[in-house]
C-alpha positions as CSV (number, residue, x, y, z in Angstrom):
1,M,224.0,53.5,159.5
2,L,222.6,56.2,157.2
3,W,223.4,55.9,153.5
4,K,222.8,58.6,150.9
5,K,222.9,58.2,147.2
6,L,221.6,60.3,144.4
7,V,219.3,58.4,142.0
8,Q,218.3,59.9,138.7
9,F,214.6,60.0,137.8
10,G,212.8,61.9,135.1
11,K,214.3,65.4,135.0
12,G,215.8,65.5,138.4
13,F,217.6,63.7,141.1
14,F,216.2,61.9,144.2
15,E,218.4,61.8,147.3
16,R,218.0,58.3,148.7
17,K,218.2,58.2,152.5
18,E,217.3,55.4,154.9
19,E,214.0,57.1,155.7
20,S,212.2,59.9,153.9
21,T,208.7,61.3,153.0
22,S,206.9,60.3,149.9
23,T,207.1,63.9,148.6
24,D,210.8,63.3,147.9
25,M,210.2,59.9,146.2
26,P,209.4,59.4,142.5
27,L,206.4,57.3,141.4
28,G,207.1,53.6,141.3
29,T,209.4,53.7,144.4
30,T,209.2,50.6,146.5
31,M,209.1,51.2,150.3
32,H,208.3,49.5,153.6
33,N,207.7,50.5,157.3
34,I,205.3,53.2,156.3
35,E,203.6,55.6,158.8
36,I,199.9,56.1,158.6
37,T,200.0,59.2,160.8
38,R,203.1,61.3,161.0
39,G,205.1,60.6,164.2
40,R,203.3,57.4,165.1
41,G,206.0,55.1,163.7
42,G,205.8,52.6,160.8
43,Q,202.7,50.5,160.7
44,L,202.4,49.3,157.0
45,A,204.5,46.7,155.1
46,R,206.7,45.5,158.0
47,A,206.7,41.7,157.6
48,A,209.7,39.8,156.2
49,G,209.9,40.4,152.4
50,A,207.1,42.9,152.4
51,V,207.1,45.9,150.0
52,A,204.6,48.6,149.1
53,K,204.7,50.7,145.9
54,L,204.1,54.4,145.4
55,I,201.6,54.6,142.5
56,A,200.3,58.2,142.6
57,K,200.6,61.6,144.3
58,E,197.8,64.1,144.5
59,G,197.8,67.2,146.7
60,K,198.9,66.3,150.2
61,S,198.2,62.5,149.9
62,A,200.0,59.6,148.2
63,T,198.5,56.4,146.9
64,L,200.3,53.2,147.8
65,R,199.7,49.6,146.7
66,L,200.3,47.4,149.8
67,P,201.5,43.8,149.8
68,S,197.9,42.6,150.3
69,G,196.9,44.3,147.1
70,E,195.0,47.0,148.9
71,V,195.3,50.5,147.5
72,R,195.6,53.1,150.3
73,L,195.9,56.8,150.7
74,V,198.5,58.2,153.2
75,S,199.8,61.7,153.9
76,Q,202.8,62.6,151.8
77,N,204.5,63.9,155.1
78,C,204.5,60.4,156.5
79,L,207.9,58.7,156.7
80,A,208.8,55.4,154.9
81,T,211.9,53.4,154.4
82,V,213.0,52.9,150.7
83,G,213.3,49.3,149.5
84,Q,212.1,45.8,150.6
85,V,212.2,44.3,154.1
86,G,214.9,41.7,154.5
87,N,214.7,38.0,155.6
88,V,212.6,37.1,152.5
89,G,213.0,33.3,152.8
90,V,212.1,33.0,156.5
91,N,209.1,30.7,155.7
92,Q,211.2,28.4,153.4
93,K,213.7,27.5,156.1
94,S,213.4,23.8,157.1
95,L,213.1,23.3,160.8
96,G,214.7,19.9,160.6
97,R,212.7,17.9,163.1
98,A,209.4,17.7,164.9
99,G,210.8,19.1,168.2
100,S,211.8,22.4,166.5
101,K,208.2,22.8,165.3
102,C,207.0,22.0,168.8
103,W,209.1,24.8,170.3
104,L,207.3,27.2,168.0
105,G,203.9,26.0,169.1
106,K,203.0,24.2,165.8
107,R,200.7,21.2,166.3
108,P,201.3,17.9,164.4
109,V,199.5,17.3,161.1
110,V,197.6,14.0,161.2
111,R,196.0,12.5,158.0
112,G,192.3,11.9,158.1
113,V,192.6,8.3,156.9
114,V,194.4,7.3,160.1
115,M,191.8,8.8,162.4
116,N,188.6,7.2,163.8
117,P,185.3,7.7,162.0
118,V,184.1,10.0,164.8
119,D,187.1,12.3,164.1
120,H,187.1,12.6,160.3
121,P,185.0,11.4,157.4
122,H,188.0,9.5,156.0
123,G,188.6,7.6,159.2
124,G,187.8,4.0,160.2
125,G,188.1,0.7,158.3
126,E,190.4,-2.3,158.8
127,G,194.1,-1.7,158.0
128,K,194.9,0.7,155.2
129,A,191.3,1.0,154.0
130,P,190.4,3.6,151.2
131,I,188.3,6.7,152.0
132,G,185.0,4.8,151.6
133,R,183.3,7.7,149.8
134,K,183.1,8.7,146.2
135,K,185.2,11.9,146.8
136,P,187.6,13.1,149.5
137,T,186.1,15.5,152.0
138,T,187.1,18.1,154.6
139,P,187.1,17.2,158.4
140,W,183.6,18.6,158.4
141,G,182.3,16.5,155.6
142,Y,182.3,19.1,152.8
143,P,183.6,18.0,149.3
């Protein structure tokens, strides 16, 4: 489904398409699925909820701020899709039960205090014993 809409910016109009080059886009445009090399397909800002911002244009290159915070130069001829990737709340979805996590390959999270002393610095003791050290530590003994 291709949609077109004229969006006013500065002194002119920008024709909004599903995919276009950064030469057609005004500064500050948010985009995703950005090509690094023309014709290779989108390689940047493709994860759920990801968005990159066009911050500058000089000569034949455009400067983008990627979701990681990295500032990167790409050719202005490279295609990009305007807007943000959907499915933003994919990580907030509750899986509901342990079996659902198991299907995704997620291992159980076990507290250090219920382990044996050989497995974790917090382990050991009789019953619900405290940590036994002045400060909590990582599984490798670092504070």
